[in-house]
C-alpha positions as CSV (number, residue, x, y, z in Angstrom):
1,M,0.4,-0.6,-0.1
2,D,0.8,3.2,-1.8
3,N,-0.5,5.0,0.7
4,K,0.8,6.0,4.3
5,K,-1.0,8.6,5.9
6,F,-4.1,8.9,6.5
7,E,-7.5,11.2,8.1
8,V,-9.1,8.3,10.7
9,I,-7.8,4.5,10.8
10,I,-10.0,2.0,12.0
11,V,-7.7,-0.7,13.7
12,G,-10.8,-4.0,13.6
13,G,-12.8,-4.2,10.7
14,S,-15.7,-6.0,11.9
15,Y,-19.6,-4.5,12.3
16,A,-18.0,-2.0,14.4
17,G,-14.6,-0.7,12.9
18,L,-17.3,-1.3,9.2
19,S,-20.7,0.8,10.4
20,A,-17.8,3.6,11.5
21,A,-16.1,2.9,7.8
22,M,-19.1,3.3,6.0
23,S,-19.8,6.8,8.5
24,L,-16.5,8.2,7.3
25,G,-16.6,7.3,3.8
26,R,-19.9,8.5,2.9
27,S,-18.4,11.9,3.7
28,L,-15.4,11.2,1.8
29,R,-12.6,11.1,4.6
30,K,-9.8,9.1,3.4
31,T,-9.2,5.8,6.2
32,L,-7.5,2.5,6.6
33,V,-9.9,-0.1,8.0
34,I,-6.7,-3.3,9.5
35,D,-8.3,-6.5,10.5
36,A,-7.0,-10.1,10.7
37,G,-10.1,-11.6,9.4
38,K,-11.1,-13.0,12.7
39,P,-14.2,-12.7,14.5
40,C,-15.7,-13.7,18.2
41,N,-18.8,-14.1,17.1
42,R,-17.4,-16.4,14.5
43,Q,-18.0,-19.6,15.3
44,T,-21.3,-19.0,16.0
45,P,-23.9,-20.0,13.1
46,H,-26.3,-17.7,13.6
47,S,-27.0,-14.1,14.7
48,H,-29.9,-12.5,15.9
49,N,-32.1,-9.7,17.3
50,F,-30.4,-7.5,14.1
51,L,-33.4,-6.6,11.5
52,T,-32.7,-7.3,7.8
53,Q,-30.2,-10.5,9.1
54,D,-32.3,-12.0,11.6
55,G,-30.9,-15.2,11.3
56,S,-28.4,-14.9,9.0
57,A,-24.3,-16.2,9.2
58,P,-22.4,-14.3,10.7
59,K,-20.3,-14.3,8.3
60,E,-22.9,-13.5,5.8
61,I,-23.1,-10.1,7.5
62,S,-19.3,-9.2,7.8
63,E,-19.3,-10.1,3.6
64,I,-22.3,-7.7,2.4
65,S,-20.8,-5.3,4.9
66,K,-17.5,-4.7,3.3
67,S,-19.1,-4.9,0.0
68,Q,-21.1,-1.7,0.4
69,V,-18.4,0.1,2.6
70,S,-16.0,-0.9,-0.4
71,E,-18.0,0.4,-2.5
72,Y,-16.7,3.7,-1.0
73,D,-13.4,4.5,-2.4
74,S,-11.9,7.2,0.2
75,I,-12.2,4.2,2.3
76,K,-8.9,1.2,2.2
77,F,-8.6,-2.6,4.2
78,Y,-5.6,-3.6,5.6
79,N,-5.2,-7.3,6.1
80,G,-3.2,-7.6,9.4
81,F,-3.0,-7.5,12.9
82,A,-2.2,-3.7,14.6
83,I,0.5,-4.6,17.1
84,S,1.4,-0.6,18.0
85,G,0.4,2.6,18.7
86,K,2.3,5.6,19.8
87,R,1.0,9.7,19.8
88,I,3.2,11.4,17.4
89,E,2.0,14.7,17.8
90,K,-1.4,15.4,16.8
91,S,-1.5,12.5,15.2
92,F,-1.3,8.4,14.9
93,E,1.4,6.0,14.4
94,I,0.1,2.3,14.0
95,T,2.7,-0.7,13.4
96,T,1.1,-3.9,12.2
97,S,2.9,-7.3,12.7
98,N,3.8,-7.3,9.0
99,G,6.3,-3.9,9.8
100,D,4.4,-1.7,7.9
101,T,3.5,1.4,9.5
102,F,0.8,3.7,9.2
103,T,-0.7,7.8,10.4
104,S,-4.2,9.9,11.5
105,E,-5.4,12.0,12.9
106,K,-8.0,10.9,14.3
107,L,-7.7,6.9,15.9
108,V,-11.1,4.9,16.1
109,F,-10.5,1.5,18.0
110,A,-12.9,-1.1,16.8
111,T,-11.2,-4.4,18.4
112,G,-14.1,-6.4,20.5
113,I,-12.9,-8.1,23.2
114,K,-12.1,-12.2,24.2
115,D,-13.8,-14.6,26.5
116,I,-11.5,-16.0,28.7
117,M,-12.4,-20.6,28.4
118,P,-12.7,-21.7,32.3
119,D,-10.6,-25.1,32.7
120,I,-13.7,-26.9,30.9
121,K,-13.3,-30.1,29.2
122,G,-16.0,-29.6,25.3
123,F,-16.6,-25.7,26.7
124,S,-15.3,-24.2,24.2
125,E,-16.1,-26.2,21.6
126,C,-19.6,-25.6,22.3
127,W,-19.3,-22.0,22.7
128,G,-21.5,-19.8,20.6
129,I,-23.6,-22.7,19.3
130,S,-25.1,-23.9,22.6
131,V,-23.1,-22.7,26.0
132,V,-24.6,-18.7,24.7
133,H,-23.7,-16.1,26.4
134,C,-26.7,-14.6,26.2
135,P,-31.1,-14.5,26.0
136,Y,-31.5,-11.7,23.4
137,C,-29.0,-13.2,20.7
138,H,-30.1,-16.9,21.7
139,G,-32.1,-16.8,24.5
140,Y,-35.9,-17.4,22.0
141,E,-34.0,-20.8,19.6
142,I,-33.7,-22.5,22.7
143,R,-36.7,-21.5,24.3
144,N,-38.6,-24.7,25.7
145,K,-35.4,-27.1,26.8
146,K,-33.6,-27.9,29.1
147,T,-31.5,-25.3,30.6
148,A,-27.7,-24.6,32.9
149,I,-26.7,-21.9,34.2
150,I,-23.3,-21.9,34.6
151,A,-22.8,-19.3,37.0
152,N,-23.0,-18.0,40.3
153,G,-24.1,-15.1,42.7
154,E,-25.6,-12.0,41.1
155,R,-24.7,-12.4,37.8
156,A,-26.4,-16.2,38.2
157,F,-30.0,-14.0,39.7
158,H,-29.7,-12.2,36.8
159,L,-29.4,-14.0,34.4
160,T,-31.8,-17.4,35.3
161,S,-34.5,-13.8,35.6
162,L,-34.5,-13.2,32.7
163,V,-33.8,-17.0,31.0
164,Y,-36.7,-18.4,33.3
165,N,-39.6,-16.2,30.7
166,L,-37.5,-18.2,28.0
167,T,-38.0,-22.0,29.6
168,K,-38.8,-23.2,32.8
169,E,-36.8,-26.5,32.8
170,I,-33.5,-24.2,34.5
171,T,-31.0,-25.5,36.8
172,I,-28.5,-23.4,37.7
173,I,-24.5,-25.1,38.3
174,T,-22.0,-22.9,41.1
175,S,-19.2,-24.8,40.8
176,R,-18.1,-24.4,43.5
177,I,-20.8,-23.7,46.9
178,A,-23.9,-21.6,45.6
179,D,-23.3,-17.9,46.4
180,F,-27.3,-16.6,47.4
181,D,-28.7,-14.7,50.0
182,K,-31.5,-16.7,51.3
183,D,-34.4,-14.0,49.7
184,Q,-32.7,-15.2,46.7
185,L,-32.8,-18.4,47.5
186,K,-36.1,-17.7,48.5
187,K,-36.9,-17.1,44.8
188,L,-35.7,-19.7,43.0
189,E,-36.8,-22.5,45.5
190,Q,-40.1,-20.5,44.6
191,K,-39.9,-21.3,41.0
192,N,-38.7,-24.6,41.4
193,I,-35.1,-23.9,40.1
194,K,-32.4,-26.4,41.2
195,I,-29.5,-25.6,42.5
196,I,-25.4,-27.5,41.4
197,E,-23.0,-27.1,44.1
198,K,-20.4,-29.7,41.9
199,E,-17.2,-28.4,39.8
200,I,-18.0,-29.7,35.6
201,S,-15.0,-32.1,34.2
202,E,-16.9,-32.1,30.9
203,I,-19.1,-30.5,28.5
204,E,-20.3,-33.8,26.9
205,H,-21.4,-33.1,23.1
206,K,-21.3,-33.3,19.0
207,K,-20.6,-30.4,17.2
208,G,-20.6,-28.1,19.1
209,Q,-24.3,-29.2,20.6
210,I,-24.5,-30.2,25.0
211,E,-25.6,-33.5,25.2
212,K,-24.7,-34.0,28.7
213,V,-22.5,-32.8,31.5
214,A,-20.2,-34.8,34.0
215,F,-18.7,-33.4,37.7
216,K,-16.1,-34.5,38.6
217,D,-18.1,-36.8,41.3
218,G,-18.8,-39.0,37.6
219,S,-22.1,-38.0,37.3
220,T,-23.8,-36.6,35.0
221,E,-26.9,-34.7,33.8
222,N,-28.5,-34.5,30.4
223,F,-29.5,-30.9,29.0
224,D,-30.3,-29.7,25.9
225,C,-28.3,-25.9,26.3
226,A,-26.4,-23.7,28.7
227,Y,-25.9,-20.0,29.4
228,A,-22.6,-19.6,30.3
229,A,-21.0,-16.0,32.7
230,I,-17.7,-16.0,31.4
231,S,-14.3,-13.9,31.5
232,F,-12.9,-11.6,29.2
233,E,-9.9,-8.9,27.9
234,Q,-10.2,-6.6,25.6
235,N,-8.1,-8.5,22.2
236,S,-6.0,-5.2,21.8
237,K,-3.7,-4.3,24.2
238,I,-2.4,-0.7,22.9
239,P,-6.0,1.8,23.8
240,K,-4.7,1.1,27.0
241,E,-0.7,1.3,25.8
242,L,-2.0,4.8,24.4
243,G,-3.5,5.7,27.5
244,C,-7.7,5.1,27.4
245,K,-8.7,4.8,31.8
246,L,-11.1,0.9,32.2
247,T,-13.9,0.8,34.1
248,E,-14.6,-1.8,36.5
249,N,-15.3,-4.2,34.6
250,G,-12.1,-4.0,31.5
251,H,-14.1,-2.4,29.5
252,I,-12.7,1.0,27.4
253,E,-14.3,3.6,29.4
254,V,-16.4,6.5,26.4
255,S,-19.0,8.8,26.3
256,S,-22.0,9.1,24.8
257,M,-20.4,9.9,21.6
258,Q,-18.1,7.0,22.3
259,R,-14.9,9.1,23.3
260,T,-12.1,7.3,25.5
261,T,-10.2,9.5,27.8
262,E,-7.2,10.3,25.6
263,E,-8.2,12.9,23.0
264,G,-8.7,11.9,19.5
265,I,-9.1,7.9,21.1
266,Y,-12.8,6.8,19.8
267,V,-13.3,2.6,20.3
268,C,-16.8,0.8,19.4
269,G,-18.1,-2.3,20.1
270,D,-18.4,-4.6,22.1
271,N,-14.2,-3.0,23.8
272,S,-17.1,-0.8,25.3
273,I,-20.0,-2.0,25.4
274,M,-21.9,-4.5,28.6
275,M,-24.3,-6.3,26.3
276,R,-22.5,-7.5,23.8
277,S,-24.7,-7.2,20.2
278,V,-24.3,-7.1,16.3
279,A,-26.6,-4.5,16.0
280,L,-25.4,-2.5,19.4
281,A,-21.9,-2.7,17.5
282,V,-23.2,-1.3,14.2
283,S,-25.1,1.4,15.9
284,S,-22.0,2.5,18.2
285,G,-20.4,2.3,15.3
286,N,-22.6,5.0,12.9
287,I,-22.1,7.4,15.9
288,T,-18.7,7.0,16.4
289,G,-18.1,7.6,12.0
290,A,-21.3,10.7,12.2
291,V,-18.5,12.2,16.1
292,I,-14.9,12.0,14.1
293,N,-16.2,13.2,10.7
294,N,-17.9,16.3,12.1
295,E,-13.9,17.1,14.5
296,L,-12.9,16.9,11.5
297,A,-14.9,19.6,10.1
298,Q,-14.7,22.1,12.8
299,E,-11.2,21.2,13.0
300,A,-10.5,22.3,9.2
301,F,-13.1,24.3,8.7
């Protein structure tokens, strides 16, 4: 790529990044999208709760999105990983794993988050298929099924309250001593929700479809599906290295306009949103592009 200077660099070219790029492309902003083509939901067979694309494969949505963004001549794409970044006076410099360096006036991170899989055999193979994180994204498809909630404490109780509207066959697997207060325990008992405090050794499955949960004491229990609350980390370390603050939960701190705590740096998508969904990623990217275009316009006018 001959041109190394851009008005905006977007690190991450999935839903949020492409949405920001489209907004910028429609305002003729010279924008570079750096992406390696490995979105966090690549194992998920279908995406839901997104108007016009409900039930589509995530890859299909990405391909359509990229083809549409590519129609804007001011948008360029680079296939690779961004590995470092630094501020140079009023601009930014991004270096890739291939050793290429690009500069821009504004910087966007649409880099998402990385789920940290528990040390349970079969868990990662089922993740996004029959072991899921979100009732809004997947709950309708697994309604009225025998369901496990793999979580404990407040997170488990909140998730159970949402799932209860979708199925009454719920078992909470805390994997250790249950951490519920008296009122929560009473409510769970009233709803006939079973609690298993045993540790999971394996999720038995066929091609990602859960069949049984095996416990370390040798016992098993059949389930059709499961929700799990697991930890995550930022997919890219560059925002933090550039000084962007993180929230207590580990998301990048942003204003309502997707601005970080560092001037000229913006983020959008799962790296800054507690509720993970394609629709929200697209929305935050659209806002980001509009905000950046406005700032560039005001600076130049």
